[in-house]
C-alpha positions as CSV (number, residue, x, y, z in Angstrom):
1,M,-46.8,-26.1,-46.3
2,M,-43.7,-24.0,-46.9
3,D,-43.1,-21.1,-49.4
4,C,-41.7,-23.8,-51.8
5,A,-45.3,-25.4,-52.0
6,H,-43.9,-28.9,-50.7
7,C,-46.6,-30.4,-48.4
8,F,-45.9,-32.8,-45.4
9,C,-47.8,-33.6,-42.3
10,N,-46.8,-31.2,-39.0
11,I,-45.3,-34.5,-37.7
12,C,-43.0,-35.1,-40.5
13,W,-42.2,-31.4,-40.6
14,T,-41.4,-31.3,-36.7
15,K,-39.0,-34.3,-37.1
16,H,-37.4,-32.8,-40.0
17,F,-36.7,-29.5,-38.2
18,I,-35.5,-31.2,-34.9
19,M,-33.1,-33.4,-36.8
20,K,-31.7,-30.4,-38.5
21,I,-31.2,-28.4,-35.3
22,H,-29.4,-31.5,-33.6
23,E,-27.1,-31.6,-36.8
24,G,-26.2,-28.0,-36.4
25,E,-28.1,-26.7,-39.2
26,S,-30.3,-24.2,-37.3
27,R,-29.3,-21.1,-39.1
28,R,-30.6,-22.2,-42.6
29,I,-33.0,-25.2,-42.4
30,T,-33.9,-26.2,-46.0
31,C,-37.1,-28.1,-47.0
32,G,-37.5,-31.5,-46.4
33,A,-38.2,-32.4,-50.0
34,N,-35.5,-34.1,-51.9
35,G,-33.3,-31.7,-53.7
36,C,-35.2,-28.7,-52.6
37,K,-33.0,-25.9,-51.4
38,A,-35.8,-23.4,-50.1
39,I,-35.2,-21.9,-46.7
40,C,-37.9,-22.7,-44.1
41,D,-39.6,-19.8,-42.3
42,E,-38.0,-19.3,-38.8
43,E,-41.3,-18.8,-37.1
44,N,-43.1,-21.9,-38.4
45,V,-40.0,-24.1,-37.4
46,R,-40.0,-22.5,-33.8
47,N,-43.9,-22.9,-33.5
48,L,-43.8,-26.6,-34.6
49,V,-40.8,-27.6,-32.6
50,N,-42.1,-25.8,-29.5
51,R,-45.2,-27.9,-29.6
52,R,-43.0,-31.0,-29.5
53,D,-40.3,-30.1,-27.3
54,P,-40.0,-26.4,-25.9
55,H,-36.5,-27.0,-24.8
56,I,-35.3,-27.6,-28.5
57,A,-37.3,-24.6,-29.6
58,K,-35.5,-22.5,-26.9
59,K,-32.2,-23.9,-28.0
60,F,-33.2,-23.0,-31.6
61,S,-34.0,-19.5,-30.6
62,K,-30.7,-19.1,-28.9
63,I,-28.7,-20.3,-32.0
64,L,-30.2,-17.9,-34.0
65,L,-29.6,-15.1,-31.7
66,E,-25.9,-16.1,-31.7
67,S,-25.8,-16.2,-35.3
68,Y,-27.4,-12.8,-35.8
69,V,-24.9,-11.3,-33.3
70,E,-22.0,-13.1,-35.2
71,D,-23.2,-11.9,-38.6
72,N,-24.1,-8.2,-37.6
73,D,-21.4,-5.6,-37.1
74,K,-23.7,-3.4,-35.2
75,V,-24.2,-6.1,-32.4
76,K,-21.9,-7.7,-30.1
77,W,-22.1,-9.6,-26.6
78,C,-21.1,-7.8,-23.4
79,P,-17.9,-9.0,-22.3
80,S,-18.8,-9.3,-18.7
81,V,-17.5,-12.1,-16.5
82,P,-19.7,-13.9,-15.6
83,H,-21.5,-13.3,-18.9
84,C,-24.7,-11.3,-18.3
85,G,-26.4,-12.7,-21.3
86,N,-26.9,-9.4,-22.8
87,A,-26.1,-8.3,-26.4
88,I,-25.5,-4.8,-27.3
89,R,-26.5,-3.1,-30.5
90,V,-25.3,0.5,-31.7
91,E,-26.9,2.6,-34.4
92,C,-23.6,4.8,-35.0
93,D,-20.3,4.1,-35.7
94,E,-18.6,0.8,-34.2
95,Y,-15.6,2.9,-32.8
96,C,-17.4,4.0,-29.8
97,E,-17.7,3.2,-26.1
98,V,-20.8,1.6,-24.7
99,E,-22.4,0.7,-21.4
100,C,-24.2,-2.5,-20.9
101,A,-27.5,-2.8,-18.5
102,C,-25.2,-4.6,-16.3
103,G,-22.8,-1.8,-15.7
104,V,-20.1,-3.0,-17.7
105,Q,-18.3,-0.2,-20.0
106,F,-16.3,-1.5,-23.1
107,F,-15.0,-0.4,-26.3
108,F,-17.3,-1.8,-29.1
109,S,-15.0,-2.4,-31.9
110,C,-12.4,-4.5,-29.8
111,S,-14.6,-5.6,-26.8
112,S,-12.1,-4.5,-24.6
113,E,-13.0,-2.5,-21.3
114,A,-13.4,1.3,-22.2
115,H,-9.8,2.5,-22.7
116,S,-10.1,6.0,-24.4
117,P,-8.0,8.3,-24.9
118,C,-5.9,5.0,-25.6
119,S,-6.2,3.5,-29.1
120,C,-7.2,0.0,-29.6
121,L,-3.8,-1.1,-30.9
122,M,-2.1,0.5,-28.0
123,W,-4.3,-0.9,-25.4
124,N,-3.9,-4.3,-26.9
125,L,0.0,-3.9,-26.7
126,W,-0.5,-2.7,-23.3
127,K,-2.3,-5.6,-22.2
128,K,0.2,-8.0,-23.8
129,K,3.1,-6.1,-22.1
130,R,1.4,-6.2,-18.7
131,Q,1.1,-10.0,-19.1
132,D,4.8,-10.4,-20.1
133,E,6.0,-8.2,-17.1
134,S,4.0,-10.3,-14.8
135,G,5.3,-13.4,-16.1
136,T,9.0,-12.2,-15.7
137,V,8.4,-11.3,-12.1
138,N,6.9,-14.7,-11.2
139,S,9.9,-16.4,-12.8
140,T,11.9,-18.6,-10.6
141,N,15.0,-17.0,-12.0
142,T,14.0,-13.7,-11.4
143,K,15.0,-11.3,-8.4
144,Y,14.5,-7.6,-7.9
145,C,17.2,-5.1,-8.3
146,P,18.3,-3.9,-4.9
147,K,19.0,-0.4,-6.4
148,C,15.6,0.4,-8.4
149,H,13.7,-2.5,-7.4
150,K,12.8,-3.6,-10.8
151,P,12.6,-7.4,-11.9
152,V,15.7,-8.8,-13.3
153,E,15.6,-12.1,-15.1
154,K,18.5,-14.5,-15.3
155,K,19.4,-15.3,-18.8
156,G,22.5,-17.6,-18.8
157,G,24.1,-19.8,-16.3
158,C,25.9,-17.0,-14.4
159,N,24.3,-15.9,-11.1
160,R,25.7,-12.6,-11.6
161,V,23.4,-10.1,-13.4
162,R,23.0,-6.5,-14.3
163,C,20.0,-4.6,-14.2
164,L,19.0,-2.0,-16.9
165,C,19.7,0.6,-14.1
166,G,23.4,-0.3,-14.1
167,Q,23.4,-2.1,-10.7
168,Q,25.1,-5.5,-10.5
169,F,24.4,-7.9,-8.3
170,C,24.0,-11.7,-7.4
171,L,20.7,-13.5,-7.8
172,I,21.5,-15.9,-5.0
173,C,22.3,-13.5,-2.3
174,P,21.2,-9.6,-1.9
175,V,24.6,-8.3,-1.8
176,T,25.3,-5.9,-4.6
177,A,28.5,-6.5,-6.7
178,L,30.8,-3.4,-7.1
179,F,34.4,-4.9,-7.5
180,I,35.6,-8.2,-8.7
181,L,36.2,-9.2,-5.0
182,H,32.6,-9.1,-4.5
183,V,31.9,-11.7,-7.2
184,L,34.5,-14.2,-6.0
185,V,32.8,-13.7,-2.4
186,H,29.6,-14.6,-3.9
187,L,30.8,-17.6,-5.9
188,Y,32.4,-18.8,-2.6
189,F,29.6,-18.2,0.0
190,C,26.6,-18.5,-2.2
191,N,27.7,-21.6,-4.0
192,L,29.9,-23.3,-1.3
193,I,32.0,-24.9,-4.0
194,I,33.9,-22.3,-5.7
195,T,35.4,-24.5,-8.4
196,S,31.9,-25.7,-9.5
197,T,30.6,-22.3,-9.8
198,V,33.6,-21.1,-11.7
199,R,33.2,-24.0,-14.3
200,A,29.5,-23.4,-14.7
201,C,29.9,-19.4,-15.0
202,S,29.3,-18.6,-18.6
203,C,31.0,-15.3,-18.4
204,Y,34.3,-16.8,-17.5
205,P,36.7,-18.5,-20.1
206,Q,37.0,-22.2,-20.1
207,V,38.7,-23.0,-16.8
208,H,40.4,-26.3,-16.9
209,W,41.9,-28.6,-14.2
210,Q,44.5,-25.9,-13.1
211,T,41.7,-23.9,-11.4
212,D,40.7,-26.8,-9.4
213,F,44.1,-27.6,-8.4
214,A,45.1,-24.0,-7.6
215,C,41.9,-23.8,-5.2
216,F,43.0,-27.2,-3.6
217,L,46.6,-26.1,-3.1
218,V,45.5,-22.8,-1.4
219,L,43.1,-24.3,1.2
220,H,45.9,-27.0,2.0
221,V,48.4,-24.3,2.3
222,F,46.4,-22.1,4.6
223,S,45.8,-25.1,6.9
224,A,49.4,-25.9,6.8
225,I,51.0,-22.7,7.5
226,L,48.5,-21.0,9.4
227,P,46.9,-23.3,11.7
228,D,45.6,-20.8,14.2
229,I,43.9,-18.6,11.6
230,S,40.2,-17.9,12.3
231,V,37.7,-19.1,9.9
232,H,36.7,-15.6,8.8
233,E,40.5,-14.5,8.2
234,G,41.0,-17.6,6.2
235,Q,38.0,-16.7,4.1
236,L,39.4,-13.2,3.4
237,L,42.8,-14.7,2.7
238,F,41.5,-17.3,0.3
239,V,39.2,-14.7,-1.5
240,S,42.1,-12.3,-1.8
241,L,44.5,-14.9,-3.3
242,L,41.7,-15.9,-5.9
243,H,41.3,-12.1,-6.8
244,V,44.9,-12.2,-7.6
245,V,44.8,-15.4,-9.5
246,N,41.7,-13.9,-11.3
247,I,43.6,-10.7,-12.4
248,F,46.9,-12.3,-13.6
249,W,45.9,-15.7,-14.7
250,L,42.2,-15.9,-15.8
251,C,42.2,-12.1,-16.9
252,G,45.4,-11.9,-18.7
253,G,47.1,-9.8,-16.3
254,K,44.8,-6.8,-16.2
255,T,45.1,-4.9,-12.7
256,S,41.5,-3.0,-13.1
257,T,39.2,-3.5,-10.2
258,S,36.3,-3.0,-12.2
259,I,33.8,-5.8,-12.2
260,A,32.9,-4.9,-15.9
261,D,36.7,-5.6,-16.9
262,H,36.9,-9.0,-15.4
263,H,33.2,-10.3,-15.3
264,P,32.0,-9.2,-18.5
265,C,28.8,-11.0,-18.2
266,G,26.0,-8.5,-19.1
267,Q,28.7,-5.8,-19.8
268,Y,27.9,-3.0,-22.1
269,K,29.7,-3.2,-25.3
270,D,30.5,-0.1,-27.5
271,D,27.9,-1.3,-30.2
272,R,25.2,-2.0,-27.5
273,L,25.5,1.3,-25.7
274,E,22.7,2.9,-27.9
275,K,20.4,-0.1,-27.6
276,D,21.0,-0.6,-23.8
277,G,20.2,3.1,-23.4
278,L,16.9,2.8,-25.3
279,A,16.0,-0.4,-23.3
280,Q,16.8,1.4,-20.0
281,R,14.6,4.5,-21.0
282,Q,11.7,2.1,-22.2
283,S,12.0,0.2,-18.9
284,L,11.9,3.3,-16.7
285,G,9.1,4.8,-18.7
286,Y,7.0,1.5,-18.5
287,C,7.5,1.4,-14.6
288,H,6.4,5.1,-14.2
289,N,3.5,4.9,-16.6
290,Y,2.3,1.8,-15.1
291,N,2.4,2.9,-11.7
292,Q,0.4,5.9,-12.5
293,F,-2.1,3.8,-14.3
294,K,-2.4,1.2,-11.5
295,A,-2.8,4.1,-8.9
296,N,-5.6,5.8,-10.9
297,T,-7.6,2.5,-11.6
298,D,-7.1,1.6,-7.9
299,S,-8.4,5.0,-7.0
300,L,-11.3,4.7,-9.2
301,K,-12.4,1.3,-7.6
302,L,-12.0,2.7,-3.9
303,E,-13.9,6.0,-5.0
304,A,-16.9,3.7,-6.4
305,K,-16.9,2.0,-2.9
306,L,-16.9,5.2,-1.1
307,Q,-20.1,6.5,-3.0
308,S,-22.2,4.9,-0.3
309,R,-20.6,7.4,2.2
310,L,-22.0,10.5,0.4
311,N,-25.9,9.8,1.1
312,P,-25.3,9.9,5.0
313,K,-23.4,13.0,4.8
314,I,-26.2,14.6,2.8
315,E,-28.9,13.3,5.2
316,I,-27.1,14.7,8.2
317,L,-26.8,18.2,6.6
318,E,-30.5,17.9,5.9
319,E,-31.6,17.1,9.3
320,N,-29.4,20.2,10.7
321,N,-31.9,22.4,8.5
322,H,-29.0,23.6,6.5
323,E,-29.7,26.8,4.4
324,L,-29.0,24.5,1.3
325,R,-31.8,22.5,0.6
326,D,-30.4,21.2,-2.7
327,F,-27.7,19.0,-2.7
328,S,-27.6,17.6,-6.1
329,W,-24.2,19.2,-6.6
330,V,-22.9,16.3,-4.8
331,T,-24.0,14.0,-7.4
332,V,-22.9,16.2,-10.1
333,G,-19.4,16.4,-8.5
334,Y,-19.3,12.5,-8.0
335,N,-20.4,11.6,-11.5
336,R,-17.7,14.0,-12.9
337,L,-15.1,12.4,-10.9
338,F,-16.2,8.8,-11.9
339,R,-16.2,9.8,-15.5
340,S,-13.1,11.8,-15.4
341,R,-10.8,9.5,-13.3
342,R,-10.7,7.0,-16.2
343,I,-9.2,9.5,-18.5
344,P,-5.9,10.0,-16.8
345,S,-5.7,6.4,-16.0
346,Y,-5.8,5.4,-19.8
347,S,-3.8,8.3,-20.7
348,Y,-0.5,6.6,-19.1
349,P,-0.7,3.6,-21.6
350,F,-0.9,6.2,-24.5
351,A,1.9,8.2,-23.1
352,Y,4.2,5.2,-22.8
353,Y,3.8,4.0,-26.4
354,M,3.7,7.5,-27.8
355,F,6.8,8.9,-26.0
356,C,8.7,5.8,-24.4
357,D,8.4,3.0,-26.6
358,N,9.9,2.6,-29.8
359,Q,6.9,1.1,-31.6
360,F,5.8,4.4,-33.0
361,K,9.1,6.4,-33.2
362,N,8.1,7.3,-36.9
363,A,4.8,9.1,-36.0
364,M,6.8,12.2,-35.3
365,E,10.1,13.8,-35.8
366,H,12.6,13.6,-33.0
367,N,12.9,17.2,-32.2
368,D,9.0,17.5,-32.1
369,R,8.7,14.5,-29.7
370,E,10.4,16.2,-26.7
371,I,8.5,19.2,-27.3
372,K,5.0,17.5,-27.6
373,Q,5.7,15.2,-24.8
374,N,6.4,18.4,-22.4
375,L,3.1,19.7,-23.6
376,F,1.2,16.4,-23.0
377,K,2.8,15.9,-19.5
378,D,1.7,19.4,-18.7
379,Q,-1.9,18.9,-19.6
380,Q,-1.9,15.4,-18.0
381,Q,-0.6,16.5,-14.8
382,Q,-2.9,19.6,-14.5
383,L,-5.9,17.3,-15.1
384,Q,-4.7,14.8,-12.6
385,S,-4.2,17.4,-9.9
386,K,-7.7,18.7,-10.4
387,V,-9.2,15.1,-10.2
388,E,-7.3,14.4,-7.1
389,E,-8.5,17.8,-5.6
390,L,-12.1,17.0,-6.5
391,S,-11.9,13.6,-5.0
392,E,-10.5,15.2,-1.7
393,Q,-13.4,17.7,-1.6
394,L,-15.9,15.0,-2.0
395,F,-14.9,12.5,0.5
396,A,-13.6,15.1,3.3
397,D,-15.5,15.9,6.5
398,W,-17.6,18.8,5.6
399,K,-17.8,21.3,8.4
400,E,-21.0,23.2,9.0
401,G,-19.5,26.5,8.2
402,E,-17.7,25.2,5.2
403,V,-20.6,23.7,3.0
404,L,-21.1,26.4,0.9
405,Y,-17.3,26.8,0.0
406,T,-17.3,23.1,-0.6
407,R,-20.3,23.4,-3.0
408,Q,-18.4,26.3,-4.8
409,Q,-15.4,24.4,-5.3
410,I,-17.1,21.2,-6.4
411,F,-18.8,23.2,-9.1
412,Y,-15.7,25.0,-10.2
413,L,-13.7,21.8,-10.2
414,S,-16.3,19.8,-11.9
415,A,-16.4,22.5,-14.8
416,N,-12.6,22.8,-14.8
417,I,-12.1,19.1,-15.2
418,D,-14.6,18.7,-18.0
419,S,-12.9,21.4,-19.8
420,R,-9.4,19.8,-19.1
421,C,-10.6,16.3,-20.5
422,E,-11.8,17.8,-23.7
423,K,-8.5,19.6,-24.2
424,L,-6.4,16.5,-23.6
425,Y,-8.6,14.6,-25.9
426,D,-8.2,17.0,-28.6
427,F,-4.2,17.1,-28.2
428,I,-4.0,13.3,-28.1
429,E,-6.1,13.0,-31.6
430,E,-3.4,15.4,-33.0
431,L,-0.5,13.1,-31.8
432,L,-2.1,9.7,-32.7
433,P,-0.8,7.9,-35.8
434,P,-3.3,8.1,-38.9
435,D,-4.5,4.3,-38.3
436,H,-5.2,4.9,-34.6
437,I,-8.6,5.9,-33.5
438,I,-10.2,7.0,-30.1
439,V,-13.7,7.9,-29.2
440,P,-14.5,11.6,-29.3
441,Y,-14.7,13.1,-25.8
442,R,-18.3,12.8,-24.1
443,S,-19.0,15.3,-21.3
444,M,-21.8,12.9,-20.0
445,G,-19.5,9.9,-20.2
446,V,-20.0,6.6,-21.8
447,E,-23.3,6.1,-23.8
448,K,-25.7,3.5,-22.6
449,A,-26.5,1.3,-25.6
450,S,-29.6,-0.3,-26.4
451,E,-29.5,-4.2,-25.6
452,F,-31.8,-7.2,-26.3
453,H,-31.5,-10.7,-24.7
């Protein structure tokens, strides 16, 4: 009998419960009486179903757990891949970073990897931008700029492209384009049939049959009046004549040899100077911050693997009856390195969106931006240098006579880094827009949350 006082035999109750579970109503199974809306007790449902089919009872318990996690803001599944099966519960504010029993650390509110001192909004923008940049690099119409080595994507039909750094080059061959002559050489040697390429090139005016006839005539004139000319000399004369045709015919008689004058595909216009300059600064800013971000995350992974090298070093020192019997300072130094390496890593996405991107340009005045950017860079670089120094001290070969000095250095660097991390967090919190939240700095690292299965 349930709380509603309706009575059925256990067999009927069990069949009713199993039917509701299969129908997807496990979360709120109602009484089997006609028109009764009373909710059946979950424990009674579980006990009766378990006697009939333990597998269905287990499925029922799993569905209840999933519904509890979905309905409770204080509980979330661990985002580990493959999934460890743990759900994490927090007692405090949901804006926190937690560590699951499986070792995965994540930001509780957005379920992304722990990313402070970068806000959730900035981190989501950063992830999307990384995906977009990766897609650009993998495009079949993309080549790397021969000057700055950044990816440049072909947008139109013309194979001549201009990088944000200002370098102009051909997508087909690696030679850079400096003058109009180079463009014509590319059109000839890269495409074999120059007339087809000229017609297809979006940056040229509409070229009619006159161009085809001119090219046909030039080739036959060369073969008639200069039968002994070498192939190379003929190519140079051919290209030179086309250069003259391009200047005085296609380009209206202009005699400038600037490629920007005669090949305006991607040319900077007066009304685009400011926009293109901003795009170039954003591109350079992204490349710098991404490279630093990746370098630090790669170092973090490498240092995690190198941890196994520390114990043998300690054992060797202990076997040599060294005067230092307590080597806990090694563990202290490594824990500080592991916790602190993440902070400069995720400070670079913050730096990009705060100072390089136009997304949050209204967060501070233009004059203040440069001042605060320099102050931020100074703190960031000092922290970065100390982290690198601590890493070098920990994984270097310790000589017998230098162990005491190494111990002092590791203690000093650990304390110095801890202080610098806290100051960097405080400074970033002052810079963040009002709707951006980061987790306050914790000297002991990410908190291990309670979990249940």
